[in-house]
PDB file as gemmi writes it, atoms N, CA and C in Angstrom:
CRYST1    1.000    1.000    1.000  90.00  90.00  90.00 P 1                      
ATOM      1  N   MET A   1     -12.046  14.191  15.220  1.00  0.00           N  
ATOM      2  CA  MET A   1     -13.337  13.649  14.816  1.00  0.00           C  
ATOM      3  C   MET A   1     -14.006  12.996  16.024  1.00  0.00           C  
ATOM      4  N   GLU A   2     -15.292  13.106  16.024  1.00  0.00           N  
ATOM      5  CA  GLU A   2     -16.100  12.568  17.115  1.00  0.00           C  
ATOM      6  C   GLU A   2     -16.861  11.342  16.614  1.00  0.00           C  
ATOM      7  N   LYS A   3     -16.791  10.257  17.349  1.00  0.00           N  
ATOM      8  CA  LYS A   3     -17.523   9.048  16.998  1.00  0.00           C  
ATOM      9  C   LYS A   3     -19.008   9.285  17.270  1.00  0.00           C  
ATOM     10  N   VAL A   4     -19.860   8.847  16.333  1.00  0.00           N  
ATOM     11  CA  VAL A   4     -21.300   9.006  16.490  1.00  0.00           C  
ATOM     12  C   VAL A   4     -22.004   7.673  16.247  1.00  0.00           C  
ATOM     13  N   GLU A   5     -23.131   7.513  16.912  1.00  0.00           N  
ATOM     14  CA  GLU A   5     -23.955   6.324  16.716  1.00  0.00           C  
ATOM     15  C   GLU A   5     -24.867   6.555  15.517  1.00  0.00           C  
ATOM     16  N   VAL A   6     -24.932   5.582  14.627  1.00  0.00           N  
ATOM     17  CA  VAL A   6     -25.797   5.662  13.460  1.00  0.00           C  
ATOM     18  C   VAL A   6     -26.648   4.396  13.422  1.00  0.00           C  
ATOM     19  N   ALA A   7     -27.953   4.587  13.444  1.00  0.00           N  
ATOM     20  CA  ALA A   7     -28.880   3.453  13.444  1.00  0.00           C  
ATOM     21  C   ALA A   7     -28.663   2.580  12.216  1.00  0.00           C  
ATOM     22  N   GLY A   8     -28.507   1.290  12.431  1.00  0.00           N  
ATOM     23  CA  GLY A   8     -28.340   0.337  11.344  1.00  0.00           C  
ATOM     24  C   GLY A   8     -26.924   0.159  10.838  1.00  0.00           C  
ATOM     25  N   ALA A   9     -25.993   0.954  11.339  1.00  0.00           N  
ATOM     26  CA  ALA A   9     -24.605   0.871  10.863  1.00  0.00           C  
ATOM     27  C   ALA A   9     -23.902  -0.356  11.434  1.00  0.00           C  
ATOM     28  N   THR A  10     -22.963  -0.895  10.653  1.00  0.00           N  
ATOM     29  CA  THR A  10     -22.171  -2.038  11.105  1.00  0.00           C  
ATOM     30  C   THR A  10     -20.697  -1.679  11.251  1.00  0.00           C  
ATOM     31  N   VAL A  11     -20.353  -0.415  10.963  1.00  0.00           N  
ATOM     32  CA  VAL A  11     -18.996   0.110  11.162  1.00  0.00           C  
ATOM     33  C   VAL A  11     -19.100   1.415  11.935  1.00  0.00           C  
ATOM     34  N   ASP A  12     -17.974   1.904  12.412  1.00  0.00           N  
ATOM     35  CA  ASP A  12     -17.961   3.169  13.143  1.00  0.00           C  
ATOM     36  C   ASP A  12     -18.150   4.346  12.190  1.00  0.00           C  
ATOM     37  N   PHE A  13     -18.918   5.317  12.652  1.00  0.00           N  
ATOM     38  CA  PHE A  13     -19.100   6.579  11.943  1.00  0.00           C  
ATOM     39  C   PHE A  13     -18.490   7.684  12.783  1.00  0.00           C  
ATOM     40  N   PHE A  14     -17.962   8.689  12.093  1.00  0.00           N  
ATOM     41  CA  PHE A  14     -17.345   9.826  12.767  1.00  0.00           C  
ATOM     42  C   PHE A  14     -17.916  11.108  12.182  1.00  0.00           C  
ATOM     43  N   LYS A  15     -17.838  12.177  12.977  1.00  0.00           N  
ATOM     44  CA  LYS A  15     -18.394  13.460  12.572  1.00  0.00           C  
ATOM     45  C   LYS A  15     -17.430  14.570  12.927  1.00  0.00           C  
ATOM     46  N   GLU A  16     -17.364  15.588  12.054  1.00  0.00           N  
ATOM     47  CA  GLU A  16     -16.594  16.790  12.340  1.00  0.00           C  
ATOM     48  C   GLU A  16     -17.254  17.966  11.627  1.00  0.00           C  
ATOM     49  N   GLU A  17     -16.958  19.153  12.110  1.00  0.00           N  
ATOM     50  CA  GLU A  17     -17.434  20.377  11.472  1.00  0.00           C  
ATOM     51  C   GLU A  17     -16.321  20.901  10.579  1.00  0.00           C  
ATOM     52  N   GLU A  18     -16.678  21.266   9.342  1.00  0.00           N  
ATOM     53  CA  GLU A  18     -15.680  21.720   8.380  1.00  0.00           C  
ATOM     54  C   GLU A  18     -16.300  22.773   7.461  1.00  0.00           C  
ATOM     55  N   SER A  19     -15.823  23.992   7.548  1.00  0.00           N  
ATOM     56  CA  SER A  19     -16.284  25.091   6.684  1.00  0.00           C  
ATOM     57  C   SER A  19     -17.799  25.258   6.700  1.00  0.00           C  
ATOM     58  N   GLY A  20     -18.395  25.174   7.878  1.00  0.00           N  
ATOM     59  CA  GLY A  20     -19.832  25.361   7.998  1.00  0.00           C  
ATOM     60  C   GLY A  20     -20.659  24.134   7.680  1.00  0.00           C  
ATOM     61  N   PHE A  21     -20.014  23.048   7.358  1.00  0.00           N  
ATOM     62  CA  PHE A  21     -20.713  21.793   7.072  1.00  0.00           C  
ATOM     63  C   PHE A  21     -20.434  20.780   8.169  1.00  0.00           C  
ATOM     64  N   THR A  22     -21.401  19.913   8.410  1.00  0.00           N  
ATOM     65  CA  THR A  22     -21.164  18.735   9.223  1.00  0.00           C  
ATOM     66  C   THR A  22     -20.737  17.632   8.269  1.00  0.00           C  
ATOM     67  N   VAL A  23     -19.594  17.029   8.531  1.00  0.00           N  
ATOM     68  CA  VAL A  23     -19.074  15.971   7.667  1.00  0.00           C  
ATOM     69  C   VAL A  23     -19.084  14.663   8.451  1.00  0.00           C  
ATOM     70  N   TYR A  24     -19.813  13.693   7.930  1.00  0.00           N  
ATOM     71  CA  TYR A  24     -19.845  12.343   8.502  1.00  0.00           C  
ATOM     72  C   TYR A  24     -18.954  11.468   7.637  1.00  0.00           C  
ATOM     73  N   CYS A  25     -18.268  10.518   8.246  1.00  0.00           N  
ATOM     74  CA  CYS A  25     -17.450   9.613   7.442  1.00  0.00           C  
ATOM     75  C   CYS A  25     -17.442   8.211   8.043  1.00  0.00           C  
ATOM     76  N   PHE A  26     -17.222   7.256   7.143  1.00  0.00           N  
ATOM     77  CA  PHE A  26     -17.111   5.853   7.544  1.00  0.00           C  
ATOM     78  C   PHE A  26     -16.219   5.136   6.542  1.00  0.00           C  
ATOM     79  N   ASP A  27     -15.666   4.015   6.965  1.00  0.00           N  
ATOM     80  CA  ASP A  27     -14.725   3.257   6.147  1.00  0.00           C  
ATOM     81  C   ASP A  27     -15.197   1.803   6.059  1.00  0.00           C  
ATOM     82  N   THR A  28     -15.561   1.385   4.857  1.00  0.00           N  
ATOM     83  CA  THR A  28     -15.950  -0.009   4.638  1.00  0.00           C  
ATOM     84  C   THR A  28     -14.963  -0.708   3.711  1.00  0.00           C  
ATOM     85  N   SER A  29     -13.756  -0.178   3.633  1.00  0.00           N  
ATOM     86  CA  SER A  29     -12.774  -0.730   2.696  1.00  0.00           C  
ATOM     87  C   SER A  29     -12.324  -2.144   3.057  1.00  0.00           C  
ATOM     88  N   MET A  30     -12.538  -2.552   4.280  1.00  0.00           N  
ATOM     89  CA  MET A  30     -12.157  -3.904   4.693  1.00  0.00           C  
ATOM     90  C   MET A  30     -13.381  -4.816   4.853  1.00  0.00           C  
ATOM     91  N   CYS A  31     -14.532  -4.358   4.407  1.00  0.00           N  
ATOM     92  CA  CYS A  31     -15.786  -5.096   4.600  1.00  0.00           C  
ATOM     93  C   CYS A  31     -16.227  -5.814   3.335  1.00  0.00           C  
ATOM     94  N   GLU A  32     -16.889  -6.913   3.536  1.00  0.00           N  
ATOM     95  CA  GLU A  32     -17.504  -7.674   2.449  1.00  0.00           C  
ATOM     96  C   GLU A  32     -18.925  -7.146   2.235  1.00  0.00           C  
ATOM     97  N   PRO A  33     -19.480  -7.350   1.042  1.00  0.00           N  
ATOM     98  CA  PRO A  33     -20.891  -7.009   0.833  1.00  0.00           C  
ATOM     99  C   PRO A  33     -21.753  -7.828   1.801  1.00  0.00           C  
ATOM    100  N   PRO A  34     -22.815  -7.281   2.307  1.00  0.00           N  
ATOM    101  CA  PRO A  34     -23.479  -6.039   1.908  1.00  0.00           C  
ATOM    102  C   PRO A  34     -23.103  -4.831   2.777  1.00  0.00           C  
ATOM    103  N   HIS A  35     -22.058  -4.934   3.597  1.00  0.00           N  
ATOM    104  CA  HIS A  35     -21.753  -3.865   4.559  1.00  0.00           C  
ATOM    105  C   HIS A  35     -21.540  -2.485   3.932  1.00  0.00           C  
ATOM    106  N   PRO A  36     -20.850  -2.350   2.793  1.00  0.00           N  
ATOM    107  CA  PRO A  36     -20.727  -1.010   2.222  1.00  0.00           C  
ATOM    108  C   PRO A  36     -22.088  -0.379   1.899  1.00  0.00           C  
ATOM    109  N   MET A  37     -22.981  -1.145   1.299  1.00  0.00           N  
ATOM    110  CA  MET A  37     -24.306  -0.628   0.952  1.00  0.00           C  
ATOM    111  C   MET A  37     -25.125  -0.332   2.209  1.00  0.00           C  
ATOM    112  N   VAL A  38     -25.106  -1.242   3.160  1.00  0.00           N  
ATOM    113  CA  VAL A  38     -25.853  -1.066   4.410  1.00  0.00           C  
ATOM    114  C   VAL A  38     -25.418   0.223   5.108  1.00  0.00           C  
ATOM    115  N   ASN A  39     -24.129   0.434   5.203  1.00  0.00           N  
ATOM    116  CA  ASN A  39     -23.621   1.608   5.913  1.00  0.00           C  
ATOM    117  C   ASN A  39     -23.826   2.896   5.123  1.00  0.00           C  
ATOM    118  N   ALA A  40     -23.714   2.833   3.813  1.00  0.00           N  
ATOM    119  CA  ALA A  40     -23.992   4.024   3.003  1.00  0.00           C  
ATOM    120  C   ALA A  40     -25.437   4.456   3.173  1.00  0.00           C  
ATOM    121  N   MET A  41     -26.355   3.517   3.112  1.00  0.00           N  
ATOM    122  CA  MET A  41     -27.773   3.856   3.271  1.00  0.00           C  
ATOM    123  C   MET A  41     -28.054   4.410   4.670  1.00  0.00           C  
ATOM    124  N   ALA A  42     -27.402   3.850   5.678  1.00  0.00           N  
ATOM    125  CA  ALA A  42     -27.580   4.368   7.042  1.00  0.00           C  
ATOM    126  C   ALA A  42     -27.030   5.790   7.137  1.00  0.00           C  
ATOM    127  N   GLY A  43     -25.863   6.024   6.569  1.00  0.00           N  
ATOM    128  CA  GLY A  43     -25.238   7.332   6.641  1.00  0.00           C  
ATOM    129  C   GLY A  43     -25.960   8.388   5.837  1.00  0.00           C  
ATOM    130  N   LEU A  44     -26.490   8.040   4.689  1.00  0.00           N  
ATOM    131  CA  LEU A  44     -27.190   9.008   3.854  1.00  0.00           C  
ATOM    132  C   LEU A  44     -28.420   9.581   4.555  1.00  0.00           C  
ATOM    133  N   GLN A  45     -28.990   8.815   5.446  1.00  0.00           N  
ATOM    134  CA  GLN A  45     -30.161   9.293   6.182  1.00  0.00           C  
ATOM    135  C   GLN A  45     -29.817  10.437   7.137  1.00  0.00           C  
ATOM    136  N   LEU A  46     -28.545  10.639   7.425  1.00  0.00           N  
ATOM    137  CA  LEU A  46     -28.111  11.724   8.307  1.00  0.00           C  
ATOM    138  C   LEU A  46     -28.065  13.071   7.596  1.00  0.00           C  
ATOM    139  N   LEU A  47     -28.020  13.063   6.268  1.00  0.00           N  
ATOM    140  CA  LEU A  47     -27.708  14.273   5.527  1.00  0.00           C  
ATOM    141  C   LEU A  47     -28.869  15.262   5.435  1.00  0.00           C  
ATOM    142  N   ASP A  48     -28.488  16.538   5.540  1.00  0.00           N  
ATOM    143  CA  ASP A  48     -29.381  17.649   5.244  1.00  0.00           C  
ATOM    144  C   ASP A  48     -28.616  18.606   4.343  1.00  0.00           C  
ATOM    145  N   ASP A  49     -29.125  19.797   4.138  1.00  0.00           N  
ATOM    146  CA  ASP A  49     -28.474  20.736   3.213  1.00  0.00           C  
ATOM    147  C   ASP A  49     -27.118  21.226   3.699  1.00  0.00           C  
ATOM    148  N   ASN A  50     -26.809  21.023   4.977  1.00  0.00           N  
ATOM    149  CA  ASN A  50     -25.549  21.518   5.552  1.00  0.00           C  
ATOM    150  C   ASN A  50     -24.622  20.395   5.988  1.00  0.00           C  
ATOM    151  N   SER A  51     -24.715  19.257   5.324  1.00  0.00           N  
ATOM    152  CA  SER A  51     -23.855  18.134   5.708  1.00  0.00           C  
ATOM    153  C   SER A  51     -23.417  17.350   4.481  1.00  0.00           C  
ATOM    154  N   LYS A  52     -22.366  16.571   4.682  1.00  0.00           N  
ATOM    155  CA  LYS A  52     -21.820  15.691   3.650  1.00  0.00           C  
ATOM    156  C   LYS A  52     -21.493  14.349   4.282  1.00  0.00           C  
ATOM    157  N   LEU A  53     -21.393  13.340   3.465  1.00  0.00           N  
ATOM    158  CA  LEU A  53     -21.033  11.993   3.914  1.00  0.00           C  
ATOM    159  C   LEU A  53     -19.858  11.521   3.085  1.00  0.00           C  
ATOM    160  N   ILE A  54     -18.808  11.067   3.761  1.00  0.00           N  
ATOM    161  CA  ILE A  54     -17.642  10.516   3.078  1.00  0.00           C  
ATOM    162  C   ILE A  54     -17.593   9.015   3.335  1.00  0.00           C  
ATOM    163  N   MET A  55     -17.550   8.285   2.247  1.00  0.00           N  
ATOM    164  CA  MET A  55     -17.443   6.822   2.285  1.00  0.00           C  
ATOM    165  C   MET A  55     -16.079   6.443   1.734  1.00  0.00           C  
ATOM    166  N   ILE A  56     -15.352   5.619   2.472  1.00  0.00           N  
ATOM    167  CA  ILE A  56     -14.100   5.039   1.989  1.00  0.00           C  
ATOM    168  C   ILE A  56     -14.386   3.563   1.740  1.00  0.00           C  
ATOM    169  N   ASN A  57     -14.091   3.104   0.536  1.00  0.00           N  
ATOM    170  CA  ASN A  57     -14.398   1.721   0.189  1.00  0.00           C  
ATOM    171  C   ASN A  57     -13.263   1.144  -0.650  1.00  0.00           C  
ATOM    172  N   HIS A  58     -13.244  -0.171  -0.794  1.00  0.00           N  
ATOM    173  CA  HIS A  58     -12.184  -0.820  -1.562  1.00  0.00           C  
ATOM    174  C   HIS A  58     -12.391  -0.684  -3.068  1.00  0.00           C  
ATOM    175  N   LYS A  59     -13.623  -0.378  -3.502  1.00  0.00           N  
ATOM    176  CA  LYS A  59     -13.915  -0.169  -4.918  1.00  0.00           C  
ATOM    177  C   LYS A  59     -15.122   0.754  -5.032  1.00  0.00           C  
ATOM    178  N   SER A  60     -15.400   1.181  -6.227  1.00  0.00           N  
ATOM    179  CA  SER A  60     -16.548   2.046  -6.467  1.00  0.00           C  
ATOM    180  C   SER A  60     -17.835   1.308  -6.110  1.00  0.00           C  
ATOM    181  N   PRO A  61     -18.713   1.924  -5.332  1.00  0.00           N  
ATOM    182  CA  PRO A  61     -19.977   1.280  -4.974  1.00  0.00           C  
ATOM    183  C   PRO A  61     -21.014   1.488  -6.083  1.00  0.00           C  
ATOM    184  N   ALA A  62     -20.742   0.943  -7.260  1.00  0.00           N  
ATOM    185  CA  ALA A  62     -21.552   1.194  -8.453  1.00  0.00           C  
ATOM    186  C   ALA A  62     -23.021   0.801  -8.268  1.00  0.00           C  
ATOM    187  N   GLY A  63     -23.291  -0.210  -7.490  1.00  0.00           N  
ATOM    188  CA  GLY A  63     -24.675  -0.620  -7.264  1.00  0.00           C  
ATOM    189  C   GLY A  63     -25.455   0.357  -6.401  1.00  0.00           C  
ATOM    190  N   LEU A  64     -24.752   1.172  -5.653  1.00  0.00           N  
ATOM    191  CA  LEU A  64     -25.381   2.157  -4.779  1.00  0.00           C  
ATOM    192  C   LEU A  64     -25.876   3.370  -5.566  1.00  0.00           C  
ATOM    193  N   PHE A  65     -25.111   3.823  -6.527  1.00  0.00           N  
ATOM    194  CA  PHE A  65     -25.398   5.086  -7.195  1.00  0.00           C  
ATOM    195  C   PHE A  65     -26.798   5.170  -7.814  1.00  0.00           C  
ATOM    196  N   PRO A  66     -27.258   4.158  -8.553  1.00  0.00           N  
ATOM    197  CA  PRO A  66     -28.603   4.265  -9.125  1.00  0.00           C  
ATOM    198  C   PRO A  66     -29.708   4.359  -8.066  1.00  0.00           C  
ATOM    199  N   LYS A  67     -29.461   3.816  -6.915  1.00  0.00           N  
ATOM    200  CA  LYS A  67     -30.462   3.824  -5.848  1.00  0.00           C  
ATOM    201  C   LYS A  67     -30.601   5.186  -5.186  1.00  0.00           C  
ATOM    202  N   VAL A  68     -29.579   6.031  -5.286  1.00  0.00           N  
ATOM    203  CA  VAL A  68     -29.592   7.299  -4.546  1.00  0.00           C  
ATOM    204  C   VAL A  68     -29.430   8.540  -5.437  1.00  0.00           C  
ATOM    205  N   GLN A  69     -29.213   8.365  -6.730  1.00  0.00           N  
ATOM    206  CA  GLN A  69     -28.847   9.489  -7.596  1.00  0.00           C  
ATOM    207  C   GLN A  69     -29.939  10.542  -7.762  1.00  0.00           C  
ATOM    208  N   GLN A  70     -31.193  10.214  -7.534  1.00  0.00           N  
ATOM    209  CA  GLN A  70     -32.242  11.223  -7.650  1.00  0.00           C  
ATOM    210  C   GLN A  70     -32.220  12.208  -6.485  1.00  0.00           C  
ATOM    211  N   GLU A  71     -31.744  11.751  -5.336  1.00  0.00           N  
ATOM    212  CA  GLU A  71     -31.778  12.575  -4.130  1.00  0.00           C  
ATOM    213  C   GLU A  71     -30.412  13.105  -3.705  1.00  0.00           C  
ATOM    214  N   PHE A  72     -29.335  12.428  -4.129  1.00  0.00           N  
ATOM    215  CA  PHE A  72     -27.996  12.786  -3.666  1.00  0.00           C  
ATOM    216  C   PHE A  72     -27.029  12.980  -4.827  1.00  0.00           C  
ATOM    217  N   ASP A  73     -26.149  13.965  -4.675  1.00  0.00           N  
ATOM    218  CA  ASP A  73     -25.010  14.130  -5.571  1.00  0.00           C  
ATOM    219  C   ASP A  73     -23.839  13.364  -4.967  1.00  0.00           C  
ATOM    220  N   PHE A  74     -22.898  12.936  -5.802  1.00  0.00           N  
ATOM    221  CA  PHE A  74     -21.720  12.250  -5.282  1.00  0.00           C  
ATOM    222  C   PHE A  74     -20.539  12.506  -6.192  1.00  0.00           C  
ATOM    223  N   GLU A  75     -19.382  12.586  -5.566  1.00  0.00           N  
ATOM    224  CA  GLU A  75     -18.112  12.727  -6.279  1.00  0.00           C  
ATOM    225  C   GLU A  75     -17.210  11.595  -5.816  1.00  0.00           C  
ATOM    226  N   GLU A  76     -16.516  11.019  -6.756  1.00  0.00           N  
ATOM    227  CA  GLU A  76     -15.684   9.846  -6.477  1.00  0.00           C  
ATOM    228  C   GLU A  76     -14.239  10.145  -6.852  1.00  0.00           C  
ATOM    229  N   GLU A  77     -13.311   9.699  -6.023  1.00  0.00           N  
ATOM    230  CA  GLU A  77     -11.887   9.831  -6.337  1.00  0.00           C  
ATOM    231  C   GLU A  77     -11.137   8.644  -5.759  1.00  0.00           C  
ATOM    232  N   THR A  78      -9.994   8.350  -6.344  1.00  0.00           N  
ATOM    233  CA  THR A  78      -9.142   7.271  -5.840  1.00  0.00           C  
ATOM    234  C   THR A  78      -8.114   7.885  -4.898  1.00  0.00           C  
ATOM    235  N   THR A  79      -7.952   7.280  -3.734  1.00  0.00           N  
ATOM    236  CA  THR A  79      -6.995   7.778  -2.756  1.00  0.00           C  
ATOM    237  C   THR A  79      -5.592   7.282  -3.101  1.00  0.00           C  
ATOM    238  N   GLU A  80      -4.590   7.838  -2.433  1.00  0.00           N  
ATOM    239  CA  GLU A  80      -3.202   7.442  -2.697  1.00  0.00           C  
ATOM    240  C   GLU A  80      -2.953   5.970  -2.448  1.00  0.00           C  
ATOM    241  N   ASP A  81      -3.718   5.377  -1.521  1.00  0.00           N  
ATOM    242  CA  ASP A  81      -3.517   3.959  -1.219  1.00  0.00           C  
ATOM    243  C   ASP A  81      -4.429   3.042  -2.035  1.00  0.00           C  
ATOM    244  N   GLY A  82      -5.075   3.596  -3.087  1.00  0.00           N  
ATOM    245  CA  GLY A  82      -5.854   2.782  -4.009  1.00  0.00           C  
ATOM    246  C   GLY A  82      -7.304   2.549  -3.605  1.00  0.00           C  
ATOM    247  N   LYS A  83      -7.730   3.124  -2.517  1.00  0.00           N  
ATOM    248  CA  LYS A  83      -9.130   2.998  -2.111  1.00  0.00           C  
ATOM    249  C   LYS A  83      -9.963   4.041  -2.846  1.00  0.00           C  
ATOM    250  N   VAL A  84     -11.264   3.916  -2.742  1.00  0.00           N  
ATOM    251  CA  VAL A  84     -12.172   4.862  -3.376  1.00  0.00           C  
ATOM    252  C   VAL A  84     -12.839   5.696  -2.294  1.00  0.00           C  
ATOM    253  N   LYS A  85     -12.802   7.006  -2.493  1.00  0.00           N  
ATOM    254  CA  LYS A  85     -13.447   7.954  -1.593  1.00  0.00           C  
ATOM    255  C   LYS A  85     -14.638   8.552  -2.335  1.00  0.00           C  
ATOM    256  N   VAL A  86     -15.821   8.433  -1.735  1.00  0.00           N  
ATOM    257  CA  VAL A  86     -17.026   8.996  -2.330  1.00  0.00           C  
ATOM    258  C   VAL A  86     -17.571  10.033  -1.359  1.00  0.00           C  
ATOM    259  N   VAL A  87     -17.825  11.237  -1.861  1.00  0.00           N  
ATOM    260  CA  VAL A  87     -18.399  12.307  -1.050  1.00  0.00           C  
ATOM    261  C   VAL A  87     -19.823  12.538  -1.536  1.00  0.00           C  
ATOM    262  N   PHE A  88     -20.782  12.326  -0.635  1.00  0.00           N  
ATOM    263  CA  PHE A  88     -22.201  12.488  -0.938  1.00  0.00           C  
ATOM    264  C   PHE A  88     -22.723  13.784  -0.342  1.00  0.00           C  
ATOM    265  N   SER A  89     -23.629  14.432  -1.047  1.00  0.00           N  
ATOM    266  CA  SER A  89     -24.361  15.573  -0.508  1.00  0.00           C  
ATOM    267  C   SER A  89     -25.794  15.494  -1.025  1.00  0.00           C  
ATOM    268  N   ARG A  90     -26.700  16.074  -0.256  1.00  0.00           N  
ATOM    269  CA  ARG A  90     -28.106  16.073  -0.644  1.00  0.00           C  
ATOM    270  C   ARG A  90     -28.315  17.127  -1.723  1.00  0.00           C  
ATOM    271  N   LYS A  91     -29.064  16.768  -2.763  1.00  0.00           N  
ATOM    272  CA  LYS A  91     -29.396  17.736  -3.807  1.00  0.00           C  
ATOM    273  C   LYS A  91     -30.347  18.768  -3.224  1.00  0.00           C  
ATOM    274  N   SER A  92     -30.217  20.000  -3.676  1.00  0.00           N  
ATOM    275  CA  SER A  92     -31.137  21.027  -3.204  1.00  0.00           C  
ATOM    276  C   SER A  92     -32.464  20.903  -3.958  1.00  0.00           C  
ATOM    277  N   VAL A  93     -33.514  21.266  -3.295  1.00  0.00           N  
ATOM    278  CA  VAL A  93     -34.865  21.242  -3.853  1.00  0.00           C  
ATOM    279  C   VAL A  93     -35.169  19.882  -4.488  1.00  0.00           C  
ATOM    280  N   VAL A  94     -35.197  18.889  -3.667  1.00  0.00           N  
ATOM    281  CA  VAL A  94     -35.504  17.540  -4.144  1.00  0.00           C  
ATOM    282  C   VAL A  94     -36.447  16.873  -3.148  1.00  0.00           C  
ATOM    283  N   GLN A  95     -37.275  16.020  -3.641  1.00  0.00           N  
ATOM    284  CA  GLN A  95     -38.166  15.279  -2.760  1.00  0.00           C  
ATOM    285  C   GLN A  95     -37.436  14.044  -2.250  1.00  0.00           C  
ATOM    286  N   ASN A  96     -37.874  13.569  -1.114  1.00  0.00           N  
ATOM    287  CA  ASN A  96     -37.284  12.359  -0.545  1.00  0.00           C  
ATOM    288  C   ASN A  96     -37.736  11.162  -1.377  1.00  0.00           C  
ATOM    289  N   THR A  97     -36.837  10.661  -2.204  1.00  0.00           N  
ATOM    290  CA  THR A  97     -37.176   9.573  -3.122  1.00  0.00           C  
ATOM    291  C   THR A  97     -36.417   8.291  -2.850  1.00  0.00           C  
ATOM    292  N   THR A  98     -35.426   8.332  -1.983  1.00  0.00           N  
ATOM    293  CA  THR A  98     -34.581   7.159  -1.754  1.00  0.00           C  
ATOM    294  C   THR A  98     -35.269   6.167  -0.842  1.00  0.00           C  
ATOM    295  N   ASP A  99     -35.291   4.903  -1.267  1.00  0.00           N  
ATOM    296  CA  ASP A  99     -35.813   3.825  -0.427  1.00  0.00           C  
ATOM    297  C   ASP A  99     -34.622   3.254   0.347  1.00  0.00           C  
ATOM    298  N   PHE A 100     -34.472   3.700   1.588  1.00  0.00           N  
ATOM    299  CA  PHE A 100     -33.310   3.306   2.377  1.00  0.00           C  
ATOM    300  C   PHE A 100     -33.341   1.846   2.810  1.00  0.00           C  
ATOM    301  N   THR A 101     -34.459   1.149   2.569  1.00  0.00           N  
ATOM    302  CA  THR A 101     -34.496  -0.282   2.883  1.00  0.00           C  
ATOM    303  C   THR A 101     -33.804  -1.107   1.790  1.00  0.00           C  
ATOM    304  N   GLN A 102     -33.540  -0.484   0.640  1.00  0.00           N  
ATOM    305  CA  GLN A 102     -32.858  -1.165  -0.465  1.00  0.00           C  
ATOM    306  C   GLN A 102     -31.351  -1.115  -0.227  1.00  0.00           C  
ATOM    307  N   ASN A 103     -30.896  -1.864   0.772  1.00  0.00           N  
ATOM    308  CA  ASN A 103     -29.496  -1.771   1.166  1.00  0.00           C  
ATOM    309  C   ASN A 103     -28.713  -3.047   0.927  1.00  0.00           C  
ATOM    310  N   SER A 104     -29.131  -3.804  -0.083  1.00  0.00           N  
ATOM    311  CA  SER A 104     -28.343  -4.982  -0.467  1.00  0.00           C  
ATOM    312  C   SER A 104     -27.815  -4.757  -1.873  1.00  0.00           C  
ATOM    313  N   CYS A 105     -26.738  -5.448  -2.178  1.00  0.00           N  
ATOM    314  CA  CYS A 105     -26.158  -5.286  -3.505  1.00  0.00           C  
ATOM    315  C   CYS A 105     -26.355  -6.577  -4.289  1.00  0.00           C  
ATOM    316  N   ASN A 106     -26.223  -6.459  -5.573  1.00  0.00           N  
ATOM    317  CA  ASN A 106     -26.457  -7.612  -6.441  1.00  0.00           C  
ATOM    318  C   ASN A 106     -25.185  -8.082  -7.128  1.00  0.00           C  
ATOM    319  N   GLY A 107     -24.054  -7.822  -6.484  1.00  0.00           N  
ATOM    320  CA  GLY A 107     -22.833  -8.254  -7.136  1.00  0.00           C  
ATOM    321  C   GLY A 107     -21.611  -7.829  -6.428  1.00  0.00           C  
TER     322      GLY A 107                                                      
END                                                                             
């Protein structure tokens, strides 16, 4: 994986090519709020139709989903070590509706 600079990020982001997709990933499992939301919003701005974003967090980022669900699909799973892995992808044929400045959480 290659480390990449992401504007507004507070953790390291990495990138790799996988099956024709660019996959970006970051880990906020050791971070306090608002860092998971801040970094998710920064990372989601990287996505196009040929990329995905993987977020590793200590719990489900439930406050994030309503903010991005019109523009992004996401799948969530629990890892073997009890963390939550969320894989985001951009929905096809969708308008840019996400307000990326809404990067704080309410709980």
